[in-house]
Backbone as a printed PyTorch tensor [residue, N CA C, xyz], in Angstrom:
tensor([[[-20.5900,  -6.6990, -11.4540],
         [-19.5860,  -5.9020, -10.8000],
         [-19.1800,  -4.7820, -11.7530]],

        [[-19.1690,  -3.5700, -11.2430],
         [-18.7210,  -2.4220, -12.0100],
         [-17.3020,  -2.0740, -11.5940]],

        [[-16.4530,  -1.8900, -12.5650],
         [-15.0700,  -1.5040, -12.2770],
         [-14.7640,  -0.2050, -13.0140]],

        [[-13.6860,   0.4090, -12.6290],
         [-13.2520,   1.6660, -13.2300],
         [-11.8210,   1.4890, -13.7020]],

        [[-11.5510,   1.9900, -14.8840],
         [-10.1870,   1.9350, -15.4050],
         [ -9.8090,   3.3520, -15.8210]],

        [[ -8.6780,   3.8170, -15.3190],
         [ -8.2420,   5.1610, -15.6590],
         [ -6.7540,   5.2930, -15.4910]],

        [[ -6.2520,   6.3730, -15.9700],
         [ -4.8270,   6.6760, -15.8340],
         [ -4.6920,   7.8640, -14.9010]],

        [[ -3.9460,   7.6580, -13.8160],
         [ -3.7070,   8.7350, -12.8760],
         [ -2.2390,   8.7450, -12.5030]],

        [[ -1.7570,   9.8950, -12.1110],
         [ -0.3900,   9.9990, -11.6240],
         [ -0.4280,   9.8090, -10.1160]],

        [[  0.4260,   8.9170,  -9.6080],
         [  0.4600,   8.6710,  -8.1680],
         [  1.8550,   8.9500,  -7.6240]],

        [[  1.8840,   9.1860,  -6.3270],
         [  3.1480,   9.3410,  -5.6240],
         [  3.1770,   8.2630,  -4.5560]],

        [[  4.2180,   7.4620,  -4.5580],
         [  4.3200,   6.3660,  -3.5990],
         [  5.7770,   6.1650,  -3.1990]],

        [[  5.9700,   5.5880,  -2.0360],
         [  7.3090,   5.2670,  -1.5540],
         [  7.8300,   4.0390,  -2.2820]],

        [[  9.0860,   4.0770,  -2.6970],
         [  9.6500,   2.9320,  -3.4180],
         [ 10.1070,   1.8410,  -2.4420]],

        [[ 10.3570,   0.6610,  -2.9770],
         [ 10.7290,  -0.4980,  -2.1650],
         [ 12.0330,  -0.2760,  -1.4010]],

        [[ 13.1180,   0.2190,  -2.0370],
         [ 14.3520,   0.4280,  -1.2720],
         [ 14.1640,   1.3860,  -0.0840]],

        [[ 13.4110,   2.4610,  -0.2940],
         [ 13.1680,   3.4080,   0.7960],
         [ 12.3860,   2.7390,   1.9190]],

        [[ 11.3220,   2.0180,   1.5590],
         [ 10.5070,   1.3560,   2.5750],
         [ 11.3130,   0.2870,   3.3090]],

        [[ 12.1620,  -0.4380,   2.6030],
         [ 12.9250,  -1.5160,   3.2480],
         [ 13.9710,  -0.9710,   4.2160]],

        [[ 14.3980,   0.2780,   4.0240],
         [ 15.3620,   0.8870,   4.9370],
         [ 14.7100,   1.5210,   6.1590]],

        [[ 13.3880,   1.6200,   6.1680],
         [ 12.6980,   2.2460,   7.3030],
         [ 12.8480,   1.3850,   8.5510]],

        [[ 13.1640,   2.0410,   9.6600],
         [ 13.1160,   1.3480,  10.9470],
         [ 11.6490,   1.0620,  11.2410]],

        [[ 11.3850,   0.1060,  12.1150],
         [ 10.0000,  -0.2290,  12.4490],
         [  9.2220,   0.9930,  12.9170]],

        [[  9.8450,   1.8480,  13.7220],
         [  9.1630,   3.0540,  14.2110],
         [  8.8540,   4.0150,  13.0600]],

        [[  9.7440,   4.1150,  12.0850],
         [  9.5010,   4.9720,  10.9110],
         [  8.3460,   4.4290,  10.0840]],

        [[  8.3200,   3.1060,   9.9050],
         [  7.2300,   2.4980,   9.1450],
         [  5.8990,   2.7190,   9.8630]],

        [[  5.8870,   2.5690,  11.1810],
         [  4.6670,   2.7830,  11.9550],
         [  4.1720,   4.2220,  11.7630]],

        [[  5.0780,   5.1840,  11.8240],
         [  4.7050,   6.5850,  11.5870],
         [  4.1720,   6.7730,  10.1710]],

        [[  4.8020,   6.1320,   9.2020],
         [  4.3820,   6.1690,   7.7940],
         [  2.9380,   5.6820,   7.6670]],

        [[  2.6320,   4.5760,   8.3050],
         [  1.2740,   4.0130,   8.2600],
         [  0.2930,   4.9460,   8.9670]],

        [[  0.6530,   5.4010,  10.1650],
         [ -0.2520,   6.2420,  10.9610],
         [ -0.5150,   7.6020,  10.3100]],

        [[  0.4330,   8.1120,   9.5180],
         [  0.2390,   9.3960,   8.8230],
         [ -0.7170,   9.2760,   7.6510]],

        [[ -1.1250,   8.0650,   7.3200],
         [ -2.0360,   7.8780,   6.1960],
         [ -1.3490,   7.7740,   4.8550]],

        [[ -0.0980,   7.3540,   4.8580],
         [  0.6450,   7.2320,   3.5990],
         [  0.1850,   6.0330,   2.7690]],

        [[ -0.4460,   5.0450,   3.4000],
         [ -0.9050,   3.8480,   2.6760],
         [ -2.4100,   3.8160,   2.4670]],

        [[ -3.1510,   4.2770,   3.4740],
         [ -4.6140,   4.2700,   3.3620],
         [ -5.2200,   5.3150,   4.2900]],

        [[ -6.4810,   5.6750,   3.9970],
         [ -7.2080,   6.6590,   4.7970],
         [ -8.6980,   6.3660,   4.6860]],

        [[ -9.4790,   6.9530,   5.5690],
         [-10.9380,   6.8320,   5.5040],
         [-11.4760,   8.1540,   4.9830]],

        [[-12.2320,   8.0950,   3.8850],
         [-12.7420,   9.3120,   3.2600],
         [-14.0130,   9.8240,   3.9540]],

        [[-14.5860,  10.8890,   3.4130],
         [-15.7700,  11.5090,   4.0230],
         [-17.0370,  10.6570,   3.9070]],

        [[-16.9760,   9.5600,   3.1470],
         [-18.0890,   8.6000,   3.0650],
         [-17.8210,   7.3710,   3.9390]],

        [[-16.7750,   7.4360,   4.7870],
         [-16.3650,   6.3360,   5.6600],
         [-15.9170,   5.1050,   4.8810]],

        [[-15.2880,   5.3260,   3.7380],
         [-14.7410,   4.2560,   2.9030],
         [-13.2240,   4.2410,   3.1120]],

        [[-12.6820,   3.0540,   3.4200],
         [-11.2310,   2.9010,   3.5250],
         [-10.6620,   2.9010,   2.1130]],

        [[ -9.7040,   3.7960,   1.8590],
         [ -9.1330,   3.9440,   0.5190],
         [ -7.6140,   3.8490,   0.5380]],

        [[ -7.0650,   3.4460,  -0.5960],
         [ -5.6260,   3.5010,  -0.8380],
         [ -5.2350,   4.9680,  -0.9580]],

        [[ -4.2080,   5.3720,  -0.2640],
         [ -3.7760,   6.7700,  -0.3760],
         [ -3.1770,   7.0810,  -1.7480]],

        [[ -2.2400,   6.2750,  -2.2790],
         [ -1.6330,   6.6630,  -3.5530],
         [ -2.6370,   6.7930,  -4.7050]],

        [[ -3.5290,   5.8340,  -4.8800],
         [ -4.4410,   5.8450,  -6.0210],
         [ -5.8850,   6.1440,  -5.6290]],

        [[ -6.1780,   6.1900,  -4.3460],
         [ -7.5050,   6.4840,  -3.7980],
         [ -8.5840,   5.4720,  -4.1870]],

        [[ -8.1900,   4.2450,  -4.5450],
         [ -9.2150,   3.2460,  -4.8300],
         [ -9.7470,   2.6740,  -3.5160]],

        [[-11.0100,   2.2480,  -3.5080],
         [-11.5990,   1.7400,  -2.2690],
         [-11.0270,   0.3840,  -1.8760]],

        [[-10.8260,   0.2060,  -0.5630],
         [-10.3470,  -1.0610,  -0.0100],
         [-11.4370,  -1.7720,   0.7840]],

        [[-12.2760,  -1.0150,   1.4700],
         [-13.3690,  -1.5940,   2.2610],
         [-14.4260,  -0.5220,   2.5050]],

        [[-15.6870,  -0.9350,   2.4390],
         [-16.7920,   0.0020,   2.6480],
         [-17.5920,  -0.2930,   3.9080]],

        [[-17.1650,  -1.3100,   4.6650],
         [-17.8550,  -1.6680,   5.9100],
         [-16.8590,  -2.3420,   6.8570]],

        [[-17.2490,  -2.4550,   8.1070],
         [-16.3900,  -3.1610,   9.0610],
         [-16.2120,  -4.6200,   8.6650]],

        [[-17.2590,  -5.2400,   8.1380],
         [-17.1560,  -6.6460,   7.7210],
         [-16.1200,  -6.7910,   6.6020]],

        [[-16.1640,  -5.8900,   5.6280],
         [-15.1660,  -5.9410,   4.5600],
         [-13.7720,  -5.6870,   5.1220]],

        [[-13.6570,  -4.7570,   6.0630],
         [-12.3620,  -4.4960,   6.6820],
         [-11.8650,  -5.7270,   7.4340]],

        [[-12.7580,  -6.4170,   8.1390],
         [-12.3830,  -7.6630,   8.8230],
         [-11.8500,  -8.6940,   7.8280]],

        [[-12.5090,  -8.7960,   6.6730],
         [-12.0610,  -9.7480,   5.6550],
         [-10.7030,  -9.3270,   5.0900]],

        [[-10.4950,  -8.0310,   4.9040],
         [ -9.2010,  -7.5300,   4.4400],
         [ -8.1110,  -7.8450,   5.4560]],

        [[ -8.4040,  -7.6570,   6.7270],
         [ -7.4370,  -7.9750,   7.7840],
         [ -7.0960,  -9.4630,   7.7610]],

        [[ -8.0930, -10.3160,   7.5820],
         [ -7.8390, -11.7650,   7.4910],
         [ -6.9500, -12.0870,   6.2990]],

        [[ -7.1970, -11.4350,   5.1650],
         [ -6.3570, -11.6640,   3.9830],
         [ -4.9290, -11.1990,   4.2600]],

        [[ -4.7780, -10.0640,   4.9440],
         [ -3.4400,  -9.5790,   5.2910],
         [ -2.7260, -10.5480,   6.2220]],

        [[ -3.4640, -11.1780,   7.1230],
         [ -2.8650, -12.1800,   8.0110],
         [ -2.3370, -13.3640,   7.2050]],

        [[ -3.0620, -13.7500,   6.1520],
         [ -2.5960, -14.8360,   5.2910],
         [ -1.3290, -14.4160,   4.5400]],

        [[ -1.3090, -13.1660,   4.0450],
         [ -0.1040, -12.6710,   3.3820],
         [  1.0600, -12.6150,   4.3610]],

        [[  0.7770, -12.2770,   5.6200],
         [  1.8190, -12.1870,   6.6450],
         [  2.5850, -13.4920,   6.7460]],

        [[  1.8840, -14.6120,   6.6640],
         [  2.5240, -15.9210,   6.7650],
         [  3.4990, -16.1930,   5.6220]],

        [[  3.3110, -15.5010,   4.5080],
         [  4.1760, -15.7020,   3.3430],
         [  5.3860, -14.7750,   3.3340]],

        [[  5.4010, -13.7850,   4.2240],
         [  6.4700, -12.7810,   4.2500],
         [  7.6380, -13.2700,   5.1110]],

        [[  8.8670, -12.8880,   4.7270],
         [ 10.0260, -13.2430,   5.5560],
         [ 10.0310, -12.4200,   6.8430]],

        [[ 10.6450, -12.9550,   7.8530],
         [ 10.7670, -12.2720,   9.1440],
         [ 12.1430, -11.6210,   9.2050]],

        [[ 12.2610, -10.4490,   8.5640],
         [ 13.5580,  -9.7660,   8.5310],
         [ 13.4260,  -8.3480,   9.0780]],

        [[ 13.0140,  -8.2740,  10.3500],
         [ 12.8530,  -6.9820,  11.0160],
         [ 14.1500,  -6.2180,  11.0340]],

        [[ 14.0110,  -4.9030,  10.9400],
         [ 15.1810,  -4.0060,  11.0010],
         [ 15.5040,  -3.7180,  12.4380]]])
């Protein structure tokens, strides 16, 4: 496995700001590509640091399954 280590400056939303978002605001935040985007090579990437998250639909399916597992660990405190 090849990995990359570097120092980059990122811009990201902080926890207090995100926790105050109404569900509709968070949905807009996600849809605007503030968390992830698909690049010109069809790779799903993190928006703040641009690291790859998935390079195929199968990998994306596995990421979605992992997110579902994380979902079970999160509190249900909708705004």
